C-alpha positions, -999 to 999 in steps of 0.1 A, spaced: 242 539 -705 226 538 -671 230 509 -646 197 502 -630 176 474 -616 166 464 -651 168 427 -658 179 430 -695 203 454 -711 185 478 -734 200 490 -767 185 512 -794 170 499 -826 196 518 -847 224 501 -828 209 467 -832 205 474 -870 242 485 -873 253 453 -855 229 433 -877 213 416 -846 185 392 -854 153 394 -834 149 361 -815 116 369 -798 95 396 -781 91 402 -744 68 424 -723 85 449 -699 72 472 -672 87 507 -677 94 534 -652 59 550 -655 42 516 -649 32 510 -685 37 476 -701 55 477 -734 66 449 -758 101 450 -773 120 426 -796 149 408 -780 181 395 -794 215 383 -782 246 406 -783 282 402 -773 289 429 -746 323 439 -734 329 458 -702 363 464 -687 379 440 -711 356 411 -703 329 399 -727 298 378 -726 268 371 -748 236 384 -732 200 389 -740 192 425 -750 159 443 -755 158 464 -786 140 497 -779 130 528 -799 153 559 -800 137 577 -771 142 549 -746 171 552 -722 200 528 -726 202 505 -696 228 480 -685 208 451 -671 216 430 -640 216 398 -662 245 412 -682 263 424 -651 260 390 -634 273 372 -665 303 395 -664 308 388 -627 301 424 -618 277 443 -595 269 479 -588 283 491 -555 252 507 -538 273 534 -521 296 545 -550 275 535 -579 306 519 -595 310 485 -609 328 461 -586 336 424 -589 308 401 -578 315 371 -555 308 342 -578 294 311 -562 288 275 -574 267 259 -548 
């Protein structure tokens, strides 16, 4: 799974089916080549480094790359270090 600037985490349809995720809607996304595509969305419980959250996920076809979205990362209190590319704790604020 790649960590990118994607807003939502992207999982494959086959994974969503195995997890029995229910489609909660459809959203349009701009993909890397500039095209606009529509994917179903759902909610999934995602665990990274022992921490888990429920996050919106886009359900894509089998040729689409898996992506870890910034929404999921922020819910987990993580960010991608721009120098190392590793996940690091995010400074959480309540203002």
